[in-house]
Backbone as CSV, one residue per row, in Angstrom:
resi,resn,N_x,N_y,N_z,CA_x,CA_y,CA_z,C_x,C_y,C_z
1,MET,104.336,91.783,89.971,103.704,93.084,90.552,103.158,93.283,91.745
2,ILE,103.477,94.532,91.948,102.957,95.016,93.374,101.836,95.782,93.641
3,TYR,100.616,94.960,94.407,99.418,96.142,94.449,99.615,96.865,95.633
4,CYS,98.637,97.890,95.902,98.845,98.380,97.394,97.144,98.803,97.811
5,GLY,97.199,98.779,99.272,95.951,99.142,99.843,96.360,100.356,101.061
6,ILE,95.339,100.844,101.034,95.529,102.042,102.357,94.440,101.932,102.900
7,ASP,94.395,101.793,104.010,93.039,102.145,105.320,93.612,103.582,105.304
8,LEU,92.979,104.976,105.329,93.120,105.870,105.510,92.733,106.784,106.701
9,ALA,93.667,107.114,107.720,92.906,107.616,108.498,92.673,109.376,107.903
10,ALA,91.730,110.037,108.905,91.180,111.085,108.337,92.131,112.221,108.974
11,LYS,93.226,112.263,110.326,94.191,112.863,111.051,95.387,112.589,110.493
12,GLU,96.610,112.945,110.181,97.801,112.695,110.067,98.500,111.949,111.621
13,LYS,97.809,112.149,112.675,98.594,111.803,114.280,97.616,110.801,114.104
14,ASN,96.686,110.020,113.355,96.251,108.266,113.515,96.263,107.680,112.708
15,PRO,96.534,106.825,112.849,97.054,105.316,112.235,96.682,105.140,110.958
16,THR,97.488,105.250,109.835,96.885,104.338,108.268,97.610,102.814,108.292
17,GLY,96.379,102.534,108.049,97.557,101.036,107.605,97.356,101.515,105.705
18,ILE,98.920,100.017,105.626,99.136,100.230,104.274,99.839,98.677,103.763
19,CYS,99.094,98.357,103.239,99.582,97.119,102.692,100.077,97.060,101.402
20,PHE,101.416,96.380,100.902,101.751,96.014,99.706,101.756,94.282,99.237
21,LEU,100.812,93.895,98.225,100.725,92.620,97.846,101.111,92.344,96.775
22,ASN,102.337,91.227,96.877,103.015,90.817,95.160,103.234,89.196,95.902
23,ARG,104.234,88.644,95.907,104.500,86.885,96.400,104.236,87.326,97.686
24,GLU,104.478,88.416,98.518,104.385,88.162,99.987,103.431,89.271,100.436
25,VAL,103.326,89.669,101.794,102.690,90.607,102.081,103.320,91.279,103.021
26,GLU,103.050,92.679,102.616,103.732,93.670,103.745,103.097,94.474,103.892
27,ALA,102.449,94.771,105.339,101.839,95.794,106.265,102.626,96.227,107.527
28,PHE,102.002,97.731,106.915,102.589,98.650,107.885,101.447,99.594,108.739
29,ILE,101.948,100.169,109.615,101.237,101.387,110.491,101.985,102.552,110.179
30,VAL,101.532,103.443,109.368,102.453,105.110,108.298,101.518,105.900,109.471
31,TYR,101.720,107.126,108.894,100.984,108.404,109.768,100.804,109.728,109.036
32,GLY,102.239,110.041,108.409,101.938,111.386,107.584,101.892,110.839,106.255
33,ASP,101.060,111.796,105.436,101.399,111.788,103.991,102.598,111.756,103.425
34,GLU,103.615,112.178,103.955,105.156,111.794,103.218,105.527,110.521,103.680
35,GLU,104.624,109.930,104.495,105.542,108.338,105.127,104.787,107.314,103.666
36,ILE,103.507,107.641,103.160,102.461,107.319,102.715,103.307,107.226,101.295
37,VAL,104.126,108.504,101.037,104.257,108.657,99.287,105.562,107.498,99.758
38,ARG,106.475,108.296,100.278,107.829,107.727,100.286,107.819,106.155,99.577
39,LEU,106.851,105.242,100.522,106.343,103.950,100.897,106.199,103.528,99.212
40,ILE,104.712,104.716,98.503,104.563,104.384,97.381,106.034,104.253,96.612
41,LYS,106.570,105.259,96.583,108.239,105.416,95.520,108.861,104.750,95.682
42,GLU,109.061,103.999,97.028,109.600,103.313,96.662,108.987,101.569,96.353
43,LYS,108.037,101.401,96.582,107.566,99.890,96.581,107.067,100.345,94.645
44,LYS,106.387,100.916,94.170,105.895,101.116,92.730,105.083,100.323,92.502
45,PRO,103.729,100.633,93.466,102.592,99.657,93.328,102.357,99.959,91.304
46,ILE,101.260,99.001,91.106,100.408,99.276,89.696,99.899,100.061,90.147
47,VAL,99.062,99.220,90.612,97.045,100.347,91.292,97.456,100.115,93.138
48,THR,96.677,101.289,93.443,97.048,101.744,95.109,95.175,101.903,95.005
49,ALA,94.244,100.760,96.030,92.868,101.009,96.161,93.126,102.052,97.565
50,MET,92.180,102.771,97.844,92.320,103.638,98.863,90.450,103.362,99.630
51,ASP,90.485,103.186,101.033,89.319,103.364,101.655,89.308,104.950,102.233
52,ALA,88.710,105.328,101.436,88.389,106.895,101.464,87.834,107.606,100.389
53,PRO,86.914,108.206,100.828,86.422,109.005,99.211,86.957,109.953,98.806
54,LEU,87.004,109.414,97.220,87.936,110.293,96.641,86.964,111.115,95.741
55,ARG,86.211,111.897,96.452,85.262,112.916,95.466,84.441,113.488,96.479
56,ILE,83.925,114.653,96.310,83.249,115.069,97.545,81.631,114.944,96.582
57,GLU,80.424,114.728,97.179,78.788,115.204,96.967,78.686,114.942,98.243
58,LEU,77.308,116.051,98.301,77.204,116.176,99.335,75.575,116.055,99.525
59,PRO,74.545,114.980,100.313,75.330,114.323,101.659,76.068,112.958,100.873
60,PHE,75.244,112.361,99.840,76.008,111.283,99.893,76.483,110.813,98.122
61,ARG,77.407,110.769,97.598,77.311,110.302,95.841,76.611,108.852,95.584
62,THR,76.532,109.173,94.220,75.539,108.440,93.393,75.946,106.748,93.887
63,CYS,77.240,106.391,93.837,77.725,105.107,94.094,77.709,104.850,95.640
64,GLU,77.366,105.610,96.669,76.898,105.168,98.465,75.547,105.451,98.312
65,ARG,74.794,106.051,97.267,73.727,105.610,97.477,73.511,104.410,97.011
66,GLU,74.297,103.906,95.901,74.018,102.315,95.479,74.320,101.537,96.552
67,LEU,75.124,101.992,97.283,75.639,101.032,98.360,74.335,100.969,98.977
68,ILE,73.565,101.746,99.963,73.117,102.040,100.460,71.563,101.161,100.325
69,LYS,71.524,100.989,99.205,70.041,100.357,98.555,70.962,98.774,98.689
70,LEU,72.085,98.655,98.623,72.994,97.058,98.729,72.748,96.914,99.911
71,GLY,72.927,97.368,101.148,72.661,97.262,102.489,73.109,97.522,103.556
72,TYR,74.281,98.521,102.622,75.604,99.107,103.440,75.631,100.610,104.143
73,ARG,76.679,100.625,104.716,76.391,101.967,106.069,77.576,102.751,105.418
74,PRO,77.673,103.588,104.391,78.820,104.539,104.088,78.387,105.684,104.787
75,MET,79.215,106.016,105.511,79.137,107.743,106.303,79.375,108.697,105.181
76,PRO,78.479,109.746,105.751,78.184,110.963,105.026,79.003,111.893,105.424
77,LEU,79.825,112.507,103.437,80.560,113.316,104.044,79.856,114.497,104.484
78,THR,78.836,114.804,104.965,78.642,115.779,106.099,79.272,115.942,107.241
79,ILE,79.406,114.188,107.655,80.099,114.153,109.206,81.458,114.711,108.873
80,PRO,82.189,115.896,109.977,82.946,116.282,109.767,84.341,115.893,109.586
81,SER,84.365,114.584,110.612,85.715,114.284,110.060,85.725,113.141,108.869
82,ILE,84.426,112.636,108.539,84.445,111.869,106.805,84.977,112.948,105.750
83,ARG,84.374,114.000,106.055,84.818,114.745,105.211,86.174,115.629,104.727
84,LYS,86.995,115.551,106.298,88.172,115.590,106.412,88.966,114.573,105.690
85,LEU,88.334,113.382,105.996,89.064,111.779,105.651,89.243,112.220,103.939
86,ALA,88.239,113.006,103.186,88.072,113.078,102.021,88.965,113.870,101.398
87,LEU,88.940,115.255,101.828,89.766,116.442,101.582,91.021,115.516,101.640
88,ARG,91.643,114.704,102.744,93.263,114.288,102.710,93.028,113.255,101.516
89,ALA,92.341,112.194,101.403,92.621,111.502,100.428,92.243,112.142,98.983
90,ILE,91.669,112.665,98.669,91.952,113.882,97.398,93.482,114.228,97.266
91,ARG,93.912,115.034,98.213,95.305,115.598,98.456,96.106,114.288,98.100
92,LEU,96.129,113.617,98.857,97.412,112.221,98.626,97.137,111.626,97.570
93,LYS,96.101,111.685,96.972,95.468,110.903,95.532,96.455,111.777,94.255
94,ARG,96.142,113.455,94.737,96.854,114.119,93.446,98.392,113.397,93.860
95,LYS,99.104,113.405,94.847,100.702,113.445,94.929,100.907,111.763,94.845
96,LEU,99.850,110.887,94.489,100.381,109.504,94.206,99.787,108.936,92.728
97,ALA,99.049,110.041,92.340,98.834,109.491,90.799,99.698,109.739,90.044
98,ARG,100.890,110.360,89.818,102.226,109.996,88.964,102.933,109.129,89.361
99,ILE,102.737,108.366,90.677,103.388,107.170,90.687,102.193,105.687,90.598
100,THR,101.486,105.741,91.234,100.333,104.775,90.639,99.070,104.870,90.362
101,LYS,97.827,104.338,89.970,96.604,104.122,89.724,95.878,104.263,90.819
102,VAL,95.041,104.797,91.297,94.388,105.313,92.469,93.032,104.932,92.400
103,ILE,92.624,103.940,93.147,91.144,103.836,93.015,90.745,103.727,94.335
104,GLU,89.437,103.905,94.378,88.727,103.821,96.023,87.821,102.967,95.908
105,THR,87.628,102.251,97.477,87.026,100.508,97.919,86.226,101.597,98.396
106,PHE,85.666,100.536,99.487,84.999,100.263,100.697,84.926,99.168,101.042
107,PRO,85.563,98.765,101.591,86.445,97.189,102.393,84.609,96.347,103.394
108,GLY,83.947,97.421,103.721,83.126,97.309,104.663,81.779,96.290,103.767
109,ALA,82.085,96.775,102.724,81.036,95.734,101.722,81.685,94.587,101.439
110,PHE,82.542,94.087,101.555,83.133,92.063,101.511,83.661,91.820,102.430
111,ARG,84.466,92.556,103.820,85.229,91.995,104.664,84.423,91.015,105.609
112,HIS,83.149,90.625,105.448,82.792,89.325,105.805,82.960,88.203,104.927
113,LYS,83.400,88.399,103.875,84.044,87.265,103.166,85.411,86.839,103.575
114,PHE,86.132,87.601,103.985,87.705,86.885,104.361,87.475,87.143,106.132
115,LYS,88.433,86.055,106.442,88.704,85.551,107.856,90.361,85.942,107.438
116,VAL,90.776,86.623,107.298,92.331,87.486,107.555,92.633,87.649,109.233
117,ARG,93.381,87.685,109.792,93.567,88.458,110.857,95.278,88.926,110.702
118,PHE,95.163,90.745,111.309,96.535,91.245,111.490,96.708,91.382,112.730
119,ARG,97.597,92.337,113.085,98.102,93.148,114.251,96.483,94.085,114.705
120,ASN,96.265,94.730,113.824,95.152,95.609,113.877,94.163,96.032,112.657
121,LYS,93.080,96.484,112.865,91.687,96.386,112.076,92.309,97.721,110.812
122,HIS,93.535,98.388,111.017,93.715,99.141,109.598,94.917,98.674,108.801
123,MET,95.628,97.707,109.708,96.387,96.579,108.689,95.405,95.334,107.566
124,GLN,94.536,95.368,108.423,93.213,94.294,107.533,92.701,94.739,107.001
125,ASP,91.936,96.034,106.759,91.461,96.949,105.913,92.543,97.237,104.779
126,ALA,93.918,97.728,105.350,94.660,97.553,104.056,94.579,96.339,103.180
127,TYR,95.005,95.492,103.658,95.025,93.839,103.147,93.980,93.908,102.176
128,LEU,92.606,93.985,102.219,91.565,94.085,101.212,91.320,95.147,100.468
129,CYS,91.872,96.010,100.776,91.972,97.141,99.929,92.827,96.608,98.781
130,ALA,94.425,96.194,98.857,95.234,95.783,98.196,94.757,94.586,97.464
131,LEU,93.677,93.501,98.100,93.587,92.735,97.390,92.522,93.337,95.796
132,VAL,91.817,94.147,96.434,90.651,95.095,95.433,91.708,95.693,94.227
133,ALA,92.503,96.659,94.560,94.019,97.094,93.483,94.034,95.505,92.608
134,LYS,94.186,94.408,93.414,95.286,93.401,92.346,93.412,92.866,91.647
135,TYR,92.249,92.911,92.191,91.463,92.397,91.425,91.029,93.300,90.277
136,TYR,90.999,94.382,90.844,90.939,95.970,89.586,91.940,95.835,88.471
137,HIS,93.079,95.172,88.579,93.821,95.059,87.412,93.933,94.192,86.835
138,LYS,93.526,93.123,87.439,93.079,91.633,86.773,91.600,91.683,85.965
139,LYS,90.450,93.362,85.917,89.410,93.380,85.820,88.031,92.879,86.626
140,LYS,88.188,91.877,87.621,87.574,91.132,88.252,87.130,91.849,89.173
141,ALA,87.266,92.970,89.562,86.679,94.008,90.989,85.031,94.258,90.301
142,LYS,84.364,94.356,91.040,83.043,94.696,91.036,82.983,96.365,90.666
143,SER,82.381,97.185,89.992,81.884,98.658,90.531,80.686,98.914,90.659
144,ILE,80.860,99.597,91.426,79.362,100.621,91.939,79.407,102.175,91.712
145,LYS,78.630,102.109,90.033,78.757,102.851,89.880,80.635,103.733,88.967
146,GLY,80.933,102.933,88.833,82.212,103.341,88.091,83.278,104.372,89.445
147,GLU,82.779,104.218,90.388,83.836,105.207,91.685,84.394,103.905,92.880
148,ILE,83.094,103.295,93.272,84.307,102.359,94.222,84.280,101.176,93.479
149,PHE,85.308,99.994,94.110,85.328,98.698,93.636,85.474,98.058,94.512
150,ILE,84.585,96.357,94.084,84.490,95.848,95.773,85.033,94.273,95.386
151,ILE,85.202,93.669,95.901,85.335,91.912,95.391,84.126,91.111,95.762
């Protein structure tokens, strides 16, 4: 089975990390939504975990308020770039939903547990997102208010 992780950028001109996890790890930097959709169609992951808000509720969603209580610092959707990220993620999820199950993750909540090194932080976070997709599929991911999944 193939799992996917996406560290989505708010703008298509900025680098997005995407990682596919099976027996091997493949990590890429991509830019446009069509490039992401093409790779997802090609690889056909069973679950895709995205590091981006998949629903808008201002300033924080219930799951984000829970992360704050746990000591983490998600960015509020009142910040223009975070709102732009959420809008892009929601559009992308609609395109991907016919191909793969899409869930949201927040690697900042568990990044400290892993000592992996990639060429850049986007690929590294995409890998962590792919791990969440795998753990989610195996019913071992932790749910934060049923919206955000972490390891």
